[in-house]
C-alpha positions in Angstrom: -2.4 4.2 1.1 -2.2 5.8 4.9 0.9 8.7 5.1 1.8 7.3 8.5 2.3 4.4 10.0 3.7 3.1 14.1 5.3 -0.2 13.8 7.7 -1.7 17.1 8.7 1.9 17.9 9.0 3.0 14.5 7.0 5.5 12.8 7.4 5.2 9.3 6.8 8.4 7.5 5.4 7.9 3.3 4.9 11.3 2.0 6.6 14.9 2.1 6.4 16.7 5.2 5.3 19.5 3.1 2.7 21.9 5.8 1.1 24.3 3.6 0.2 21.4 1.1 -2.2 19.6 2.8 -3.2 21.6 6.5 -4.3 18.3 7.8 -0.6 16.7 7.5 0.5 18.7 10.4 -2.0 17.0 12.7 -1.6 13.5 11.3 2.4 13.8 11.9 1.9 15.0 15.2 -0.4 12.4 15.9 1.5 9.6 14.9 5.1 11.3 16.2 2.7 10.7 20.0 1.7 7.3 19.2 5.4 6.4 18.8 6.3 8.1 21.7 4.1 5.6 23.4 6.0 2.8 22.4 7.7 0.7 24.9 11.0 0.7 23.2 13.8 2.1 24.7 15.0 3.1 20.8 12.5 5.0 18.5 12.9 5.9 15.1 11.5 8.2 12.2 12.4 6.6 9.1 12.1 9.4 6.2 13.8 7.3 4.2 11.1 8.1 1.6 11.0 12.0 1.8 12.1 14.3 0.1 11.1 17.8 1.3 10.5 18.5 4.6 9.3 22.3 5.7 10.2 23.9 9.0 6.8 22.9 10.8 7.5 19.4 10.2 11.5 20.1 11.6 10.0 21.2 14.6 7.3 18.3 15.2 10.5 16.3 14.8 12.7 18.6 17.9 9.4 18.5 19.5 9.1 14.4 19.7 13.6 14.2 20.1 13.1 16.3 23.3 9.8 14.9 25.2 11.7 11.0 23.8 14.6 12.5 25.7 12.5 13.4 29.2 10.9 10.1 28.5 14.0 8.4 28.9 14.5 7.4 25.4 16.5 7.8 21.8 15.4 8.7 18.7 16.3 7.9 15.4 15.8 9.5 12.7 16.6 7.3 9.7 16.9 9.8 6.1 17.8 8.6 2.3 21.5 10.6 1.5 19.3 13.5 -0.5 18.1 15.3 3.0 21.2 13.6 5.0 23.6 16.8 4.8 20.5 18.7 5.6 19.2 16.7 8.6 23.1 15.9 9.7 24.1 19.9 10.1 21.2 20.9 12.5 20.7 17.7 13.7 24.4 18.5 15.3 23.5 22.4 16.0 20.5 21.5 17.9 19.0 18.1 18.4 21.8 15.8 18.9 19.2 12.5 16.8 21.7 10.4 15.2 20.5 10.2 11.6 21.3 7.4 9.7 22.4 7.5 6.1 21.5 4.0 5.2 17.8 2.7 5.3 18.6 -0.7 6.0 21.3 0.3 9.6 19.8 1.1 12.2 23.0 1.6 14.3 
């Protein structure tokens, strides 16, 4: 099973982003984010609804992707399950200004 899949402007993350447990995970996640940025849609999504843990390195990759998306005139929307919502919304409010979606089925 692939850990990352990019389809129609959505990056589906199907694994925890614990970069210390898999040294190649960082490279694969970064590559998937770059593929996402190449999508033709104005709104890009990183779907973290299956993710229970994000390392600081994984968060840094998301922040870098946010900056690159903004530079290209695109909006990055991060979809998270309730467990990560509080953590990421506090970081997003102070740093990234990424729109977080608590309900995985609601992309607004």
